[in-house]
N, C-alpha and C positions, 0 to 999 in steps of 0.2 A: 586842718579845720579850725579856722577863729575862733579862741574863746579867753575871757579875761583871766587873767593870773589871778593864784589867790594862794593866800598862808593863811594858817591857823592862828587864830587868836587864844592865846592860854586863857584868858576869863570866860569870853564865851564858848571856847571850842567849835563854832565854825567860823568859817572860810572866806576871809574878804578879799577883795582885791587889793594889789601892790604895785604889779608891774605895768607898763607902759606897751599898749597894744604895737607900738611899735618895734620893739622888741624882736617881731616875728613878722615882721612886715614881709621881708624874703620870702620866709618860711609858707609864707599863705598863696605867695606868688607863685610858688612851686607849685603847688595843687592845681593851678590853671594849665602848668605846662603836661603834670603827668595826665589829669585828664582828656586834654588834646591829644596827647599821645594813643587814649584807650579810643578817643573817636575816630582816629587816622583809621587805625584797625577795620571796628564793624562800621565806617562809612563805606567800605567795600560792596555792600549787600545795595547798595542803590546801582541802579544802569546807568551808565556813563563813569562811574567809581570801580570798577572790577577792579581796575590794575592794581588798586590798593591791598588789594587781600593777595600777593604775592607770596607764594611756597612758606615764606619766613617771616611774614606780617604776623603772625599770631606771637612772636616773641616781642613785639612791639607791645602788644598787652598786657604780656606777664612781665614785662619790666614798669609799665605803670602801676602796675595793680602793687609790685612787691614796693615800690617806692613811697603809693599810699602808707600801707600798712608801716612801713621804716617810721615814715615822717609821724602818723599818729600814735607810737609810743614816745618818740621826741617829743613832740606836743601837749600830749597827756601832761608827761613826766615835768615838765616846763609848766606846765598851768596849774596842778595840782598837788606836785610834790616838792618842788622847788628845790629851796635847802636845807632837806630833812624838815620839812617846815608841814607836812602830812600830818593830822591827827587822827589813828585808826580807829575812829571812834563807828559805829552801826549810823549812827546819826548821819556823817557825812559820806559814810559809803552809801545810804539811800539816796541823799542828793546828787552825790557821782553818777548814780546809776537813774534819777531821775533826768537828769539833764543830757544824756548819751540817748536815752529813750525819748524825751522829746524832741531829739533834736533830729532823729534817725525816722520814728514811725511815722508819723503824718505823711509824711513825701511819699514815702513805701508804699505806706496802704492806699495813695491815692493813686499812683504809679499800677499797684496792682491791679486794681480794679478795670485803670484803661487798657491794661494790658490782656485782661481777663479771655477776650474774644478772639484775641492772636491766638494765644495758646492752647485754647480750646476748638480751634479749627487750622493749627499747624501740621504739616506734616514731617517737617524736621526735626521739630522738638517739643512733641503736644505734652500737654497736662494731665498728669495722673490724677483725677480729682480726688481719690481718696487720701492724698499727702497733700491735697492744699495746706491742712492746718498747720504742718510744716512750715510752707512757706510763709504762712501769716505771720506766722510767729517768729521768724525769722531763725526756725532751729533745724533748717536743711543742712548743715556745715558742722553741727555740732560734734557729731557719732565720727570716729577715726576711718572708720570704714563702711561700707554702703553707700548709694547712691537712692536719694529720694525721686529722684526725676526733676525734671527742669520747673520751674519757677515761670509765671507769669512774664515778670519783667526780670529777664536772664540777670542782669548787674546785679539785683538784690543778693545774692550769692554771697557777694564781698562784704555787705553790709551784714549777711549773721556771722560772716567770719569777725565781723570787726565785735559785733554784740558779744560773741565769745569773749573776747581781748575787753572790754570794757567790764564787765562778771568777772574776769581776773583781776581788775585793777587792785580791787581793793587790796585783796588778797599778797598780790607781788609786793605793794607799797609797805604795808605791815610784816611783811616777810625781809625788804630792804632794810626800814627803821628798825626790826629786831635784830639786823644783823650786823648792825655799826659798819667799820671801815669793811671788813668782810662782804660786803652786798655785792660788788662787781664780781669778786670770785661766785659766789651763791648765783648770780647773775648770768654768767660765763659757762658755771656749770650745766644751768638750765638749758641756753643756747645748745651749747654744743650736743648737750641728750636729745634734744629735738633734732637740729640738724640731721645727726647720726642716722636718728631713726627715717626722718625724710629721705637722705641721700641710699638708706637702705632699699626702702622700696622702691627708687628710681632704677638705681642698678641691679636689683634683683627681684624685679615683680613677682616671679611663679607664673603671676595673672595679669595679661595686658590691662584689666580693670584697675588695678592696683595703684597704676598711675592715678587716677581719678583720687583713687584713696589720698592718696601723697598732699593733694589740694587741701583735704578739709581743715578747718579751723586749730585743731588742737596741732598738728603739724606746722599752721602757718604762725603759732605763736610765735616762732621763732624769730619771725620779721619784727612785730613788736616787742619783743625783750631786746631786739638789737638795737631799737629806736630806742627804748630805756636809757641803755648801755651809751648810747652814742650821746643822749644828754647830759650824765653824768659824767661824760668825759669834756663836753663843750664846757661844762660850770666851772672847771677848774682854770680855765685860764679868762681873767679879768679884762685881761686888752687882748685884740686881735687884728694885731698889728705885725704879727709874726711872718716872715717870707714864705715858711710852708705850708702854711693856712691857704695862702692863694691856690696852690697849686691841687686842694685838694679836688674840687669842682671841675678841673678838666681834665684832672686824672678818673675821674667819675666817669665823663664822660667819654673819655678813652676808653673805659674798662667795658663799657655797653657798648660801643661801636665793636670792638674785638669778638665781641660776644656773637653780634651780626655776622662780622666777616666770618669766622670760626662754623656758623649755624651754614653759612650758605657755602661754604667750602664741603663743609662734611654734607652736606645735602639732606640735614635730619636735623631733628627737635632737638634745643639744649634738653641736656637730660635734669632738671630740675633748677627749683626756685632758690638754695640756698649759692647756685652760682652765680643769680642775679643781687646778692646780698653785699657782698663788698662795693659794685659798685653804685647801690643803693645810701650805702654808708658814707662812702667820699661823698655824694651827692648832697645829702643833707647836710652833713656836717660844713661843706665845703661851703654853704647859702646859708647856714649860722651863721658862719663865723664873718660872712660877708655883711651883718646886720646892721652897718653904718655904709653901706653902702649908698650912693646917688645913681647907680645905675637904673635906667627906665626902664630896661625890660625885669627888675626883681623888687623897685620899690616906688613907681609910678601910681599912682591913685587908681588909674583905668586897671595896670596889671591884677594889682592887690584886690580890685573890686572884683575881677574876673575870679580872681581864686577865691575869694568868698563866695562866690556864686558858685563853685564848682560841686560845688553836691548839687544843685538841683539842676547844674548841665548833665552831670554822669546819670542821674534819675532819669531824666527823658531823653537825651538823644537817641538811646538804642531804641525806644516806642514809638518816634518820630520819624528814624529810619525807616524801620519794619514796616506801620504804617503807611508811609511813601513809598517805600516798593511797591505796595499792593497797589497801588493807586497809577504809580507811572509804567507798572508791566500792562495793567489793563488798557493805560492810553498809547501801549506799545513806543513810549518814550525812546529817543535815539537822541544822539548828539556827538557831535564831530570830533574825532579825535582833538585836535587844536582847541577847544574849549573846554577841555577834561579839569583843567588846574581852574579858570575861572569858575565851572560849575562846582568845584571843589568848595573854594572858595563861598560860594554863594550859599552853598547850606551850610556850612558854618554858620556864618553870619548867621541865616536863618534861626537855625536850632539855639547858637548863642543870645539873640534876642528874645528867643521866647522863656528860656531858662531865667534872665536875667528878670525879666515879669514875674513870673514864678518864684525867684528866692523873697525880690521886693515885698510881691504881695499875698503869697502862699505861705513860703518856708517860713519867713521870719516871725508873723503874725502867731504861725500855730505851733513853732516853738517857744516864741513866750507867754503865751495860752495856756500851753499843754505842760510848762515847766509849772505854773501858777497851778494850775488844777491837782497837778499830782503831785505837788509839793502841798498844797493843804488836804488833800485828803489822805495822805500817810502822815499830816500833822509834823513838817519838817521844817515848818516857817521859823 
């Protein structure tokens, strides 16, 4: 998610913008591609697009979400931590949390209300009304064990996980500053502990429901920490013209393709998110090292804008698909096989156009107003 980078001022103890937004344009574009991958899985619920829901399709969604989580750790460290410039004060922690809340909650609450009728009448993912407070407050993924049921907008589980990351961030940054040159070792140890615990629950579940437990926010914190470590590694190189840097992105794509091929061969789900992380690391670093590229696919204004609008796209795409499915089924909608791909393109374009307008006229204004209001309420101006 694109944000204005900051550094702490020793005199004011506040954080002020210092870096150019252009430095992360390719990473903003990456958000668009990750969101599109998730959309390509969910689109299979529409009549005429069932072919997108092949048995190995869930891997696409897992990969897209893992890329988002690793990218989030990279960007938050790039923007707020910088070159050990973060000041671990209570006020700075408050400003950080306010920025994240005002970013996430407005669209979350709006889409939750829109999706509520769907959830209340669902046969496959019914809402448990008594658990709605957990979903409203985005707490549903915070417990490492247990499942409070599906939320009205099912994609909101990732927002709950992200909020867990964000509330952990000031603590992680303070630990990094205190650790000095040992911060990579501390982060690597924490990452390894979480990854091992996650793999344990996947490999020796004991109970099939524990597979769901291993997707909870405390376990997925490993993805976020990997993104933080990726930035610290990236930061060590003032220039990005080394030949090996150009190979990171294709190697990451090859890793994902290999996982897909193995899953096809085994005809069984890939057993755990830690296996996605090497590919996520290679892709995020590979694109970060291409920050000076002129590639249309990574730095054009249109693609970068789609990356900026990716949060709105992510939040509305599934609810549009779910409502669209109900309407098309009532109309007995059918389409010829030769039109499957044009139909997919048409559906994507329509949803993207809606998301663009929501981004411009709802997300951005509410984000700005929410941040100002919360900053004033908590006297952090």
